N, C-alpha and C positions, 0 to 999 in steps of 0.2 A: 633778070637779075637773080642771083643766088639767094635762097631762103633757108636759113638754118633750121627752121621748123619742118622743112621738106627733105631733110637728109635721108639718103639711102641707108637702110638698116645695116648693111654690110660694112659701112665705114668703121674703121677702128677709131677709138676715142682719140681726140687730140685736136690740134689747131686747124688742120686741113680736112675738108670733107667735100663730097659730091652730093648734089641734091637731085630730085626726081626730074629736073628739066633736061638731064643728059640725053643727047641724041645718039650716043654710041658712035661718035665720029672716029674714035681711036687716037685722037691727038695726044691726050694726056698719057695714054699707055705707051705711045711711041716716044714721047719726050722724056718720060720718067717711069720706065717700066718696073723699077724696083718699088715704086710707091703707089701706082695705080693698077688695078686689076679689073677684069670683066665681071660684072655682077651677075648673079644667077638669073635675074629677070631681064638681062640686057643692060647696056650702059656700063658706066665705070663706077668704081668706088675706091676709096683710099684704103689700101691693104697694109700700109706701113707708114708711120709718121716720120718725117725727116728729123734728123738730129743735128747733123753738122751744118755749118753755114753753106757749104756747097750743095748739100741735099735740099736745104730750104730754098736755095736759088732755083734748083730744078723744078720743085713743086710750084714755086711762084711763077716760073716761066710757063708751066702747064696751065696754071690758073689764068694767066694773062692771054694765052692763046686759045682758050676755050671759046668756040664760036657762039655759044648760047649762055655764057657766064654761069655755068652750072657748078663751078668749083669755088668753094669759099675758104676763107682763112680768118679764123677768130682771133688771130694774134697769138697770145701766150698759150702754152699748152694747158689743157684742162687738167 
């Protein structure tokens, strides 16, 4: 289960983030490549926060498909 306190440092500020449980499966980067990138230490991070409803749906889908639940959504933008 995702833990906000274990966020990867490379995540941009905002509602979506990836924590250190990421196993670098590439699922999120394939589903939403505009929003998820490869972290320097391996794994993924949120490189851009979604703005439009369509973009939010893409990030939500990536979060739901994550096999280790390493993507979190804190709801409202920070």
